[in-house]
Z-matrix of the N, CA and C atoms (Angstrom, degrees):
N
C 1 1.464
C 2 1.534 1 109.07
N 3 1.317 2 118.19 1 135.28
C 4 1.461 3 122.47 2 -178.25
C 5 1.519 4 110.66 3 -71.55
N 6 1.328 5 115.99 4 161.33
C 7 1.461 6 120.99 5 178.77
C 8 1.523 7 110.61 6 -63.18
N 9 1.330 8 116.83 7 -33.34
C 10 1.465 9 119.60 8 179.18
C 11 1.527 10 110.22 9 -64.87
N 12 1.333 11 116.79 10 -45.69
C 13 1.460 12 120.05 11 -179.04
C 14 1.524 13 110.86 12 -69.41
N 15 1.325 14 117.78 13 -38.21
C 16 1.461 15 120.44 14 177.17
C 17 1.527 16 110.79 15 -60.79
N 18 1.325 17 115.68 16 -44.04
C 19 1.465 18 120.22 17 -179.22
C 20 1.521 19 110.64 18 -68.33
N 21 1.321 20 116.21 19 -39.79
C 22 1.473 21 119.62 20 178.92
C 23 1.523 22 110.39 21 -60.29
N 24 1.323 23 116.92 22 -45.31
C 25 1.459 24 120.27 23 -179.41
C 26 1.528 25 111.08 24 -65.54
N 27 1.334 26 116.77 25 -36.62
C 28 1.464 27 119.59 26 177.40
C 29 1.530 28 110.83 27 -64.25
N 30 1.326 29 116.69 28 -41.25
C 31 1.463 30 120.85 29 -179.33
C 32 1.522 31 113.03 30 -70.40
N 33 1.331 32 116.98 31 -20.59
C 34 1.465 33 119.73 32 177.67
C 35 1.525 34 111.85 33 -64.82
N 36 1.341 35 117.76 34 -12.25
C 37 1.467 36 119.79 35 173.39
C 38 1.526 37 110.95 36 -58.15
N 39 1.322 38 115.61 37 -29.27
C 40 1.459 39 120.51 38 -179.49
C 41 1.518 40 112.33 39 -74.20
N 42 1.333 41 117.09 40 -20.27
C 43 1.459 42 121.66 41 -171.14
C 44 1.527 43 110.21 42 -131.31
N 45 1.340 44 118.37 43 76.43
C 46 1.463 45 120.96 44 -177.27
C 47 1.525 46 113.70 45 -60.02
N 48 1.332 47 117.23 46 -31.39
C 49 1.469 48 119.32 47 179.34
C 50 1.524 49 110.89 48 -66.81
N 51 1.331 50 117.32 49 -43.16
C 52 1.464 51 120.16 50 177.70
C 53 1.517 52 110.32 51 -64.99
N 54 1.340 53 117.21 52 -41.27
C 55 1.460 54 120.75 53 179.60
C 56 1.522 55 110.88 54 -62.19
N 57 1.346 56 116.65 55 -43.01
C 58 1.461 57 120.60 56 179.93
C 59 1.523 58 110.94 57 -65.95
N 60 1.324 59 117.13 58 -41.32
C 61 1.467 60 121.09 59 179.95
C 62 1.527 61 110.42 60 -64.00
N 63 1.336 62 117.37 61 -40.55
C 64 1.466 63 120.38 62 179.34
C 65 1.524 64 110.98 63 -66.98
N 66 1.343 65 116.30 64 -39.60
C 67 1.463 66 119.48 65 178.96
C 68 1.522 67 110.71 66 -64.70
N 69 1.318 68 116.42 67 -40.08
C 70 1.473 69 120.55 68 178.93
C 71 1.523 70 110.67 69 -65.87
N 72 1.335 71 116.27 70 -43.14
C 73 1.471 72 120.12 71 179.38
C 74 1.528 73 110.97 72 -64.57
N 75 1.331 74 116.67 73 -38.71
C 76 1.466 75 120.53 74 179.39
C 77 1.523 76 111.03 75 -65.74
N 78 1.347 77 116.49 76 -41.19
C 79 1.463 78 120.22 77 178.53
C 80 1.527 79 110.33 78 -64.93
N 81 1.337 80 116.83 79 -41.23
C 82 1.460 81 120.67 80 178.87
C 83 1.523 82 111.08 81 -64.64
N 84 1.341 83 116.53 82 -39.50
C 85 1.466 84 120.17 83 179.41
C 86 1.526 85 111.10 84 -66.33
N 87 1.335 86 116.42 85 -38.72
C 88 1.466 87 119.95 86 178.15
C 89 1.524 88 110.75 87 -64.52
N 90 1.350 89 115.88 88 -42.66
C 91 1.462 90 119.81 89 179.29
C 92 1.522 91 110.99 90 -65.10
N 93 1.325 92 116.67 91 -40.15
C 94 1.465 93 120.64 92 179.25
C 95 1.521 94 111.23 93 -65.88
N 96 1.344 95 115.43 94 -39.90
C 97 1.470 96 119.44 95 179.28
C 98 1.521 97 111.01 96 -64.87
N 99 1.345 98 116.18 97 -40.36
C 100 1.459 99 119.62 98 179.06
C 101 1.519 100 111.15 99 -65.21
N 102 1.350 101 115.70 100 -42.72
C 103 1.459 102 119.63 101 178.41
C 104 1.519 103 111.13 102 -65.55
N 105 1.338 104 116.37 103 -38.02
C 106 1.458 105 120.07 104 179.15
C 107 1.505 106 112.13 105 -65.74
N 108 1.327 107 117.01 106 -39.28
C 109 1.461 108 120.94 107 179.05
C 110 1.524 109 110.65 108 -63.91
N 111 1.327 110 115.76 109 -40.32
C 112 1.466 111 119.45 110 178.97
C 113 1.525 112 110.66 111 -67.48
N 114 1.336 113 116.19 112 -40.95
C 115 1.464 114 120.11 113 179.20
C 116 1.526 115 111.05 114 -65.43
N 117 1.343 116 116.47 115 -38.42
C 118 1.462 117 120.21 116 179.37
C 119 1.527 118 111.23 117 -63.77
N 120 1.325 119 115.98 118 -38.12
C 121 1.463 120 120.15 119 178.70
C 122 1.521 121 110.87 120 -62.90
N 123 1.357 122 115.28 121 -46.01
C 124 1.462 123 119.93 122 178.99
C 125 1.525 124 111.16 123 -64.96
N 126 1.336 125 116.01 124 -41.50
C 127 1.466 126 120.10 125 -177.83
C 128 1.524 127 110.88 126 -65.82
N 129 1.332 128 116.47 127 -38.14
C 130 1.465 129 119.93 128 179.26
C 131 1.523 130 111.25 129 -62.37
N 132 1.314 131 115.22 130 -41.75
C 133 1.461 132 119.15 131 179.05
C 134 1.525 133 110.69 132 -65.10
N 135 1.329 134 116.90 133 -42.25
C 136 1.467 135 120.90 134 179.45
C 137 1.520 136 111.01 135 -66.20
N 138 1.333 137 117.16 136 -42.24
C 139 1.463 138 120.97 137 -179.40
C 140 1.527 139 111.04 138 -63.38
N 141 1.310 140 115.97 139 -39.24
C 142 1.461 141 119.49 140 179.53
C 143 1.518 142 110.91 141 -62.38
N 144 1.339 143 115.72 142 -44.37
C 145 1.462 144 119.78 143 179.39
C 146 1.518 145 111.07 144 -65.84
N 147 1.345 146 116.43 145 -41.99
C 148 1.478 147 120.15 146 -179.01
C 149 1.519 148 110.80 147 -65.14
N 150 1.328 149 116.80 148 -39.14
C 151 1.468 150 120.17 149 -179.39
C 152 1.519 151 111.15 150 -64.44
N 153 1.313 152 116.20 151 -41.74
C 154 1.452 153 119.94 152 178.92
C 155 1.522 154 110.67 153 -63.75
N 156 1.343 155 116.94 154 -43.13
C 157 1.463 156 120.06 155 179.27
C 158 1.517 157 111.11 156 -65.35
N 159 1.340 158 117.26 157 -41.88
C 160 1.464 159 120.27 158 -179.42
C 161 1.522 160 110.89 159 -65.73
N 162 1.318 161 116.08 160 -37.42
C 163 1.459 162 119.56 161 179.61
C 164 1.512 163 111.57 162 -64.61
N 165 1.314 164 116.07 163 -40.61
C 166 1.466 165 119.16 164 178.58
C 167 1.521 166 110.41 165 -67.04
N 168 1.361 167 117.28 166 -40.20
C 169 1.470 168 120.04 167 -178.05
C 170 1.518 169 111.65 168 -68.54
N 171 1.329 170 117.63 169 -33.30
C 172 1.462 171 120.65 170 -177.36
C 173 1.511 172 112.71 171 -89.24
N 174 1.313 173 116.37 172 4.59
C 175 1.463 174 119.72 173 179.38
C 176 1.508 175 112.14 174 67.04
N 177 1.314 176 115.27 175 30.05
C 178 1.464 177 118.60 176 176.10
C 179 1.504 178 113.65 177 84.95
N 180 1.377 179 120.31 178 1.64
C 181 1.464 180 122.02 179 -179.59
C 182 1.528 181 109.59 180 -75.23
N 183 1.354 182 117.10 181 141.13
C 184 1.450 183 122.18 182 179.90
C 185 1.520 184 109.76 183 -94.32
N 186 1.296 185 116.94 184 145.09
C 187 1.467 186 122.35 185 177.56
C 188 1.518 187 108.51 186 -120.06
N 189 1.327 188 115.78 187 139.97
C 190 1.461 189 120.32 188 -179.21
C 191 1.529 190 109.97 189 -81.21
N 192 1.303 191 116.51 190 135.63
C 193 1.468 192 121.02 191 178.95
C 194 1.518 193 109.45 192 -77.82
N 195 1.357 194 116.28 193 143.47
C 196 1.456 195 120.52 194 178.69
C 197 1.525 196 109.37 195 -72.90
N 198 1.353 197 117.18 196 140.67
C 199 1.473 198 119.28 197 179.79
C 200 1.519 199 110.88 198 -65.43
N 201 1.335 200 115.37 199 142.87
C 202 1.465 201 119.41 200 -179.70
C 203 1.515 202 110.15 201 -71.69
N 204 1.340 203 115.58 202 145.35
C 205 1.460 204 120.29 203 178.86
C 206 1.522 205 109.36 204 -69.90
N 207 1.340 206 117.50 205 142.30
C 208 1.465 207 119.45 206 -179.52
C 209 1.523 208 111.00 207 -63.75
N 210 1.326 209 115.51 208 143.33
C 211 1.460 210 119.83 209 -179.66
C 212 1.520 211 110.35 210 -68.71
N 213 1.319 212 116.57 211 140.02
C 214 1.450 213 121.69 212 -179.34
C 215 1.521 214 109.33 213 -81.01
N 216 1.316 215 116.07 214 129.24
C 217 1.462 216 119.56 215 179.96
C 218 1.516 217 109.54 216 -77.06
N 219 1.331 218 115.08 217 137.42
C 220 1.457 219 120.38 218 178.89
C 221 1.529 220 110.08 219 -88.35
N 222 1.331 221 115.20 220 145.82
C 223 1.450 222 119.94 221 176.51
C 224 1.529 223 109.22 222 -69.12
N 225 1.330 224 117.98 223 137.80
C 226 1.466 225 119.16 224 179.02
C 227 1.516 226 111.23 225 -63.53
N 228 1.322 227 116.12 226 138.06
C 229 1.460 228 120.19 227 -179.35
C 230 1.527 229 109.84 228 -73.27
N 231 1.335 230 115.70 229 145.68
C 232 1.452 231 120.35 230 178.72
C 233 1.525 232 109.65 231 -73.79
N 234 1.319 233 115.81 232 136.93
C 235 1.453 234 120.12 233 -179.46
C 236 1.524 235 110.03 234 -83.82
N 237 1.330 236 115.80 235 133.92
C 238 1.447 237 121.06 236 175.82
C 239 1.513 238 109.84 237 -103.12
N 240 1.337 239 117.33 238 -169.48
C 241 1.468 240 120.30 239 177.82
C 242 1.522 241 110.77 240 -59.33
N 243 1.305 242 115.48 241 137.41
C 244 1.460 243 119.52 242 -178.91
C 245 1.530 244 110.46 243 -72.95
N 246 1.331 245 116.05 244 138.83
C 247 1.451 246 121.48 245 175.53
C 248 1.524 247 109.77 246 -94.02
N 249 1.330 248 115.84 247 159.74
C 250 1.465 249 119.98 248 177.28
C 251 1.525 250 110.63 249 -59.38
N 252 1.314 251 116.25 250 143.36
C 253 1.455 252 119.99 251 179.59
C 254 1.518 253 111.46 252 156.17
N 255 1.329 254 115.00 253 -173.12
C 256 1.464 255 122.64 254 -178.08
C 257 1.526 256 108.73 255 -111.29
N 258 1.321 257 116.57 256 127.58
C 259 1.463 258 121.64 257 176.46
C 260 1.526 259 109.63 258 -115.48
N 261 1.333 260 116.34 259 138.21
C 262 1.461 261 121.26 260 170.80
C 263 1.521 262 107.28 261 -85.55
N 264 1.328 263 117.19 262 126.77
C 265 1.454 264 121.31 263 -175.37
C 266 1.528 265 111.06 264 -118.48
N 267 1.314 266 115.10 265 162.46
C 268 1.463 267 122.09 266 179.06
C 269 1.531 268 108.48 267 -83.18
N 270 1.317 269 116.10 268 111.13
C 271 1.461 270 119.73 269 -176.38
C 272 1.515 271 111.72 270 -61.35
N 273 1.319 272 117.56 271 -37.99
C 274 1.464 273 120.67 272 -178.86
C 275 1.529 274 111.37 273 -63.30
N 276 1.334 275 116.62 274 -33.07
C 277 1.460 276 120.70 275 -177.06
C 278 1.524 277 112.88 276 -93.35
N 279 1.340 278 116.23 277 -34.39
C 280 1.464 279 120.02 278 -172.46
C 281 1.531 280 114.02 279 -109.82
N 282 1.324 281 117.53 280 -17.56
C 283 1.456 282 120.07 281 -178.15
C 284 1.511 283 113.83 282 83.41
N 285 1.323 284 117.21 283 1.54
C 286 1.462 285 121.81 284 178.33
C 287 1.521 286 109.16 285 -136.61
N 288 1.333 287 115.28 286 156.86
C 289 1.464 288 120.89 287 176.07
C 290 1.526 289 111.38 288 -95.76
N 291 1.343 290 116.82 289 -30.91
C 292 1.462 291 121.79 290 -179.59
C 293 1.518 292 109.09 291 -134.13
N 294 1.332 293 115.60 292 139.80
C 295 1.462 294 122.32 293 178.73
C 296 1.522 295 107.60 294 -124.53
N 297 1.333 296 116.22 295 118.67
C 298 1.464 297 122.03 296 -175.06
C 299 1.522 298 109.19 297 -113.39
N 300 1.332 299 116.02 298 128.25
C 301 1.467 300 121.67 299 173.08
C 302 1.517 301 107.23 300 -114.69
N 303 1.334 302 117.27 301 123.71
C 304 1.454 303 120.88 302 -176.32
C 305 1.523 304 110.57 303 -139.21
N 306 1.326 305 115.89 304 174.37
C 307 1.455 306 121.91 305 175.00
C 308 1.527 307 109.45 306 -77.88
N 309 1.331 308 117.86 307 155.44
C 310 1.467 309 119.68 308 179.28
C 311 1.529 310 113.11 309 -56.30
N 312 1.335 311 116.33 310 -33.92
C 313 1.462 312 120.09 311 -178.69
C 314 1.529 313 112.71 312 -70.70
N 315 1.331 314 117.69 313 -9.97
C 316 1.462 315 121.08 314 -177.37
C 317 1.521 316 114.10 315 -98.86
N 318 1.339 317 118.32 316 -4.21
C 319 1.467 318 118.94 317 -174.90
C 320 1.526 319 111.82 318 -66.40
N 321 1.329 320 117.92 319 -31.87
C 322 1.463 321 120.29 320 179.34
C 323 1.529 322 109.97 321 -69.65
N 324 1.334 323 116.48 322 -43.97
C 325 1.466 324 119.67 323 177.25
C 326 1.519 325 110.60 324 -62.90
N 327 1.344 326 116.54 325 -40.37
C 328 1.468 327 120.14 326 177.75
C 329 1.524 328 110.36 327 -62.31
N 330 1.329 329 117.08 328 -40.36
C 331 1.460 330 120.87 329 178.77
C 332 1.528 331 110.66 330 -62.82
N 333 1.333 332 116.53 331 -38.68
C 334 1.458 333 119.97 332 177.68
C 335 1.514 334 112.57 333 -64.79
N 336 1.335 335 116.13 334 -40.59
C 337 1.467 336 120.46 335 178.65
C 338 1.529 337 110.08 336 -63.65
N 339 1.327 338 116.18 337 -43.49
C 340 1.456 339 119.90 338 -179.20
C 341 1.533 340 111.17 339 -66.65
N 342 1.318 341 116.92 340 -38.39
C 343 1.462 342 120.66 341 178.34
C 344 1.528 343 110.54 342 -64.96
N 345 1.327 344 116.56 343 -44.53
C 346 1.464 345 120.47 344 179.74
C 347 1.519 346 111.63 345 -64.48
N 348 1.339 347 116.47 346 -30.60
C 349 1.469 348 120.63 347 179.84
C 350 1.529 349 112.37 348 -81.81
N 351 1.339 350 117.42 349 -0.53
C 352 1.456 351 120.11 350 176.34
C 353 1.514 352 115.20 351 90.07
N 354 1.336 353 117.04 352 19.16
C 355 1.466 354 120.48 353 179.62
C 356 1.530 355 110.22 354 -92.90
N 357 1.328 356 115.67 355 152.30
C 358 1.460 357 120.38 356 172.82
C 359 1.527 358 109.14 357 -113.56
N 360 1.312 359 115.24 358 157.79
C 361 1.464 360 121.11 359 -178.65
C 362 1.521 361 109.53 360 -86.18
N 363 1.343 362 116.47 361 122.38
C 364 1.460 363 121.25 362 178.58
C 365 1.520 364 111.85 363 -86.66
N 366 1.327 365 116.40 364 -44.11
C 367 1.460 366 119.09 365 -174.00
C 368 1.522 367 110.57 366 -164.52
N 369 1.318 368 114.38 367 158.34
C 370 1.468 369 122.38 368 168.87
C 371 1.519 370 105.74 369 -130.67
N 372 1.307 371 116.59 370 134.68
C 373 1.458 372 119.43 371 177.24
C 374 1.519 373 109.41 372 -147.68
N 375 1.312 374 115.45 373 176.45
C 376 1.458 375 120.81 374 -179.73
C 377 1.520 376 110.92 375 -129.44
N 378 1.321 377 114.71 376 166.12
C 379 1.468 378 122.25 377 173.44
C 380 1.525 379 106.54 378 -137.06
N 381 1.306 380 116.10 379 131.39
C 382 1.464 381 121.28 380 178.96
C 383 1.527 382 109.44 381 -94.96
N 384 1.348 383 116.04 382 102.45
C 385 1.459 384 120.98 383 175.79
C 386 1.534 385 107.32 384 -92.08
N 387 1.324 386 114.98 385 77.17
C 388 1.459 387 119.85 386 -170.35
C 389 1.527 388 112.73 387 -64.74
N 390 1.325 389 117.69 388 -35.61
C 391 1.461 390 120.21 389 -179.82
C 392 1.523 391 111.85 390 -69.15
N 393 1.337 392 116.70 391 -32.13
C 394 1.465 393 120.77 392 178.46
C 395 1.531 394 111.68 393 -88.32
N 396 1.343 395 116.63 394 -2.41
C 397 1.473 396 122.76 395 178.70
C 398 1.525 397 111.06 396 58.46
N 399 1.328 398 116.07 397 44.26
C 400 1.459 399 119.76 398 177.47
C 401 1.525 400 109.35 399 -150.99
N 402 1.348 401 114.53 400 164.42
C 403 1.451 402 121.64 401 177.70
C 404 1.517 403 108.33 402 -118.16
N 405 1.326 404 115.47 403 147.47
C 406 1.455 405 121.35 404 175.10
C 407 1.525 406 108.58 405 -110.40
N 408 1.333 407 116.10 406 133.27
C 409 1.458 408 121.42 407 175.82
C 410 1.521 409 107.44 408 -112.05
N 411 1.333 410 116.57 409 128.49
C 412 1.460 411 121.92 410 -172.32
C 413 1.530 412 109.59 411 -122.68
N 414 1.340 413 114.93 412 129.71
C 415 1.461 414 122.32 413 178.53
C 416 1.528 415 108.37 414 -116.43
N 417 1.326 416 117.21 415 125.44
C 418 1.465 417 122.03 416 178.32
C 419 1.521 418 109.67 417 -106.23
N 420 1.347 419 115.55 418 126.85
C 421 1.459 420 121.96 419 179.84
C 422 1.524 421 109.83 420 -119.87
N 423 1.333 422 114.99 421 150.77
C 424 1.461 423 120.75 422 177.79
C 425 1.524 424 107.91 423 -148.11
N 426 1.317 425 116.30 424 167.26
C 427 1.460 426 120.86 425 175.80
C 428 1.519 427 109.26 426 -140.96
N 429 1.327 428 115.38 427 154.43
C 430 1.465 429 120.55 428 -171.71
C 431 1.521 430 112.98 429 -103.70
N 432 1.329 431 117.41 430 19.29
C 433 1.455 432 120.91 431 178.90
C 434 1.516 433 111.85 432 -70.36
N 435 1.330 434 116.68 433 179.78
C 436 1.465 435 120.28 434 -178.19
C 437 1.529 436 113.54 435 -66.50
N 438 1.333 437 117.09 436 -27.61
C 439 1.466 438 120.77 437 178.90
C 440 1.523 439 109.34 438 -103.99
N 441 1.324 440 118.05 439 128.73
C 442 1.466 441 120.11 440 -178.15
C 443 1.526 442 112.09 441 -70.68
N 444 1.307 443 115.55 442 143.76
C 445 1.463 444 120.91 443 174.41
C 446 1.520 445 108.50 444 -159.08
N 447 1.313 446 115.99 445 115.83
C 448 1.458 447 121.72 446 176.82
C 449 1.523 448 108.12 447 -115.97
N 450 1.338 449 114.85 448 136.74
C 451 1.468 450 121.10 449 -175.38
C 452 1.519 451 108.80 450 -128.64
N 453 1.316 452 116.46 451 134.40
C 454 1.456 453 121.10 452 172.59
C 455 1.525 454 108.09 453 -112.04
N 456 1.337 455 115.38 454 130.84
C 457 1.464 456 122.06 455 174.98
C 458 1.519 457 106.46 456 -114.02
N 459 1.326 458 116.43 457 126.72
C 460 1.463 459 119.80 458 -177.17
C 461 1.530 460 110.29 459 -131.29
N 462 1.331 461 114.97 460 153.35
C 463 1.454 462 120.33 461 177.18
C 464 1.522 463 108.61 462 -152.46
N 465 1.323 464 116.26 463 165.19
C 466 1.463 465 121.24 464 -179.27
C 467 1.530 466 110.02 465 -121.03
N 468 1.329 467 115.56 466 142.51
C 469 1.455 468 121.81 467 177.74
C 470 1.528 469 108.90 468 -133.96
N 471 1.337 470 117.78 469 156.55
C 472 1.471 471 119.40 470 -179.45
C 473 1.528 472 111.54 471 -63.75
N 474 1.298 473 116.06 472 138.60
C 475 1.468 474 120.14 473 179.79
C 476 1.521 475 111.13 474 -67.77
N 477 1.326 476 116.15 475 -32.72
C 478 1.461 477 119.82 476 -178.45
C 479 1.522 478 112.25 477 -71.91
N 480 1.331 479 117.30 478 -23.84
C 481 1.462 480 121.76 479 -179.90
C 482 1.528 481 108.77 480 -140.17
N 483 1.335 482 116.99 481 71.88
C 484 1.476 483 120.70 482 -172.94
C 485 1.531 484 112.53 483 -78.67
N 486 1.321 485 116.60 484 81.21
C 487 1.457 486 121.18 485 -179.96
C 488 1.520 487 110.38 486 -123.99
N 489 1.339 488 115.09 487 144.76
C 490 1.465 489 120.61 488 -179.04
C 491 1.532 490 107.34 489 -156.59
N 492 1.332 491 118.77 490 148.26
C 493 1.473 492 119.76 491 -179.41
C 494 1.527 493 112.71 492 -65.09
N 495 1.313 494 116.74 493 146.25
C 496 1.462 495 121.38 494 174.42
C 497 1.521 496 110.27 495 -73.28
N 498 1.326 497 115.95 496 151.04
C 499 1.467 498 120.53 497 173.05
C 500 1.524 499 109.82 498 -114.04
N 501 1.339 500 116.47 499 14.80
C 502 1.464 501 120.69 500 -174.83
C 503 1.523 502 113.02 501 -67.40
N 504 1.334 503 118.18 502 -22.04
C 505 1.463 504 119.40 503 177.39
C 506 1.526 505 111.54 504 -72.24
N 507 1.335 506 117.03 505 -24.32
C 508 1.472 507 121.39 506 178.61
C 509 1.522 508 110.44 507 -93.41
N 510 1.316 509 116.00 508 -46.95
C 511 1.468 510 121.48 509 177.89
C 512 1.534 511 107.22 510 -116.03
N 513 1.323 512 119.06 511 96.94
C 514 1.465 513 121.07 512 -177.64
C 515 1.530 514 113.44 513 -54.79
N 516 1.337 515 116.61 514 -30.70
C 517 1.458 516 119.61 515 179.04
C 518 1.511 517 113.35 516 -64.41
N 519 1.335 518 116.94 517 -15.59
C 520 1.469 519 120.50 518 178.55
C 521 1.521 520 111.25 519 -66.82
N 522 1.332 521 117.01 520 -18.98
C 523 1.462 522 121.15 521 -178.03
C 524 1.531 523 110.94 522 -52.23
N 525 1.321 524 116.71 523 -55.05
C 526 1.456 525 120.35 524 -178.16
C 527 1.529 526 111.81 525 -72.50
N 528 1.330 527 116.61 526 -37.44
C 529 1.472 528 119.10 527 178.68
C 530 1.531 529 110.77 528 -60.10
N 531 1.323 530 115.81 529 -43.01
C 532 1.469 531 119.33 530 -178.69
C 533 1.532 532 110.90 531 -69.27
N 534 1.322 533 117.62 532 -36.18
C 535 1.465 534 120.03 533 177.30
C 536 1.529 535 110.76 534 -65.45
N 537 1.324 536 116.28 535 -41.07
C 538 1.464 537 120.01 536 178.58
C 539 1.528 538 111.01 537 -64.50
N 540 1.333 539 116.54 538 -42.97
C 541 1.466 540 120.87 539 179.58
C 542 1.519 541 110.80 540 -65.73
N 543 1.328 542 116.15 541 -36.08
C 544 1.467 543 119.46 542 175.69
C 545 1.526 544 110.23 543 -65.70
N 546 1.325 545 116.74 544 -40.82
C 547 1.467 546 120.41 545 177.17
C 548 1.528 547 111.08 546 -54.81
N 549 1.328 548 115.65 547 -51.51
C 550 1.463 549 120.23 548 -169.42
C 551 1.521 550 114.10 549 -82.61
N 552 1.348 551 117.10 550 -32.12
C 553 1.467 552 119.87 551 -173.32
C 554 1.535 553 114.34 552 -118.92
N 555 1.315 554 117.57 553 -10.63
C 556 1.458 555 119.63 554 -178.68
C 557 1.515 556 114.02 555 76.34
N 558 1.314 557 117.77 556 15.41
C 559 1.467 558 121.26 557 178.69
C 560 1.528 559 108.61 558 -75.86
N 561 1.330 560 116.27 559 128.31
C 562 1.465 561 121.50 560 -177.94
C 563 1.529 562 109.43 561 -96.84
N 564 1.314 563 115.87 562 122.26
C 565 1.459 564 121.94 563 -179.93
C 566 1.534 565 108.05 564 -97.16
N 567 1.318 566 114.03 565 101.57
C 568 1.459 567 120.24 566 -175.02
C 569 1.528 568 110.46 567 -64.14
N 570 1.338 569 115.49 568 132.74
C 571 1.458 570 120.34 569 179.76
C 572 1.509 571 114.20 570 89.54
N 573 1.329 572 117.37 571 -1.62
C 574 1.463 573 119.88 572 178.62
C 575 1.527 574 108.63 573 -65.99
N 576 1.337 575 117.33 574 136.05
C 577 1.468 576 119.38 575 -175.09
C 578 1.525 577 115.19 576 -71.41
N 579 1.344 578 117.78 577 -20.08
C 580 1.466 579 118.80 578 -175.11
C 581 1.528 580 108.89 579 -159.30
N 582 1.301 581 116.25 580 72.02
C 583 1.465 582 120.53 581 -175.34
C 584 1.530 583 110.01 582 -85.87
N 585 1.337 584 114.88 583 66.46
C 586 1.453 585 122.20 584 178.44
C 587 1.522 586 109.06 585 -108.65
N 588 1.345 587 117.91 586 160.21
C 589 1.466 588 120.42 587 -179.56
C 590 1.524 589 112.25 588 -52.99
N 591 1.330 590 115.01 589 137.54
C 592 1.462 591 121.56 590 179.44
C 593 1.521 592 110.96 591 -106.66
N 594 1.329 593 116.51 592 -46.28
C 595 1.460 594 121.59 593 -177.28
C 596 1.525 595 112.75 594 -111.80
N 597 1.312 596 117.06 595 -17.52
C 598 1.463 597 121.17 596 179.80
C 599 1.530 598 109.97 597 -95.00
N 600 1.324 599 117.57 598 165.00
C 601 1.470 600 119.50 599 175.97
C 602 1.533 601 110.94 600 -59.15
N 603 1.310 602 115.88 601 153.32
C 604 1.457 603 120.65 602 -176.49
C 605 1.525 604 112.58 603 -60.05
N 606 1.319 605 116.64 604 -30.73
C 607 1.460 606 119.78 605 -177.83
C 608 1.531 607 112.64 606 -97.58
N 609 1.342 608 117.19 607 14.27
C 610 1.471 609 120.40 608 -177.78
C 611 1.526 610 110.59 609 -63.89
N 612 1.330 611 116.20 610 132.03
C 613 1.463 612 121.62 611 176.23
C 614 1.525 613 110.41 612 -120.50
N 615 1.342 614 117.19 613 27.22
C 616 1.455 615 122.55 614 -178.24
C 617 1.525 616 108.86 615 -133.24
N 618 1.352 617 115.80 616 163.01
C 619 1.465 618 122.06 617 -178.29
C 620 1.527 619 106.80 618 -133.62
N 621 1.330 620 118.06 619 100.15
C 622 1.461 621 122.13 620 -166.12
C 623 1.522 622 117.08 621 -67.44
N 624 1.326 623 119.47 622 -15.33
C 625 1.465 624 118.75 623 -179.97
C 626 1.529 625 112.82 624 -96.60
N 627 1.326 626 117.62 625 4.27
C 628 1.462 627 118.97 626 171.09
C 629 1.525 628 108.39 627 -72.44
N 630 1.321 629 116.25 628 140.58
C 631 1.464 630 120.08 629 -172.46
C 632 1.521 631 113.63 630 -72.18
N 633 1.325 632 117.19 631 -14.04
C 634 1.459 633 118.81 632 175.86
C 635 1.528 634 111.93 633 -102.24
N 636 1.352 635 115.70 634 12.89
C 637 1.466 636 119.39 635 178.46
C 638 1.521 637 110.19 636 -73.84
N 639 1.336 638 115.61 637 134.95
C 640 1.472 639 121.43 638 174.52
C 641 1.523 640 107.59 639 -127.19
N 642 1.327 641 118.17 640 127.15
C 643 1.480 642 121.80 641 -179.75
C 644 1.531 643 111.67 642 -59.83
């Protein structure tokens, strides 16, 4: 099993509904494949007998089969709001192998899963979705094993009350990342041991990456 699939299955601990749905779909696919194999065996035997009978009736003359009609392409389905869960992504296009969307209360558990799987924290940052009145907190994870695997964990919090638990007890390097994100976006990491300005002046009362910030 690849590192991407191993990590995906580990992260499914966060999403029991997705895990259950995948297990059900896999069981259904296995049952369908078994039934199809049995049907193919029966059909092959019937086709062989029919071909022999047709050949005898036609005096050995061959008939050309009609070309199959081209398959009709289906219209792509419209995408709706994304639900929480784990998505496998195209690394060449997105820069990540797995994209995780979770609730704010799950970021600590996600950090524990990533730590246990041997990943390190690359960065934490925020996005100010001012029109939607919410903030996005993004965690980038990577690992240094022989097979590449980059994972992004993201969550949304209210813009009016941008608070989320710290993960610094699991990934000590998060200490500075969370302080920097607090500097720029005003996101409060609950439980952080020292959430003081890192890059801004000590008395700074502004957050320059908020979209309504004016110098």
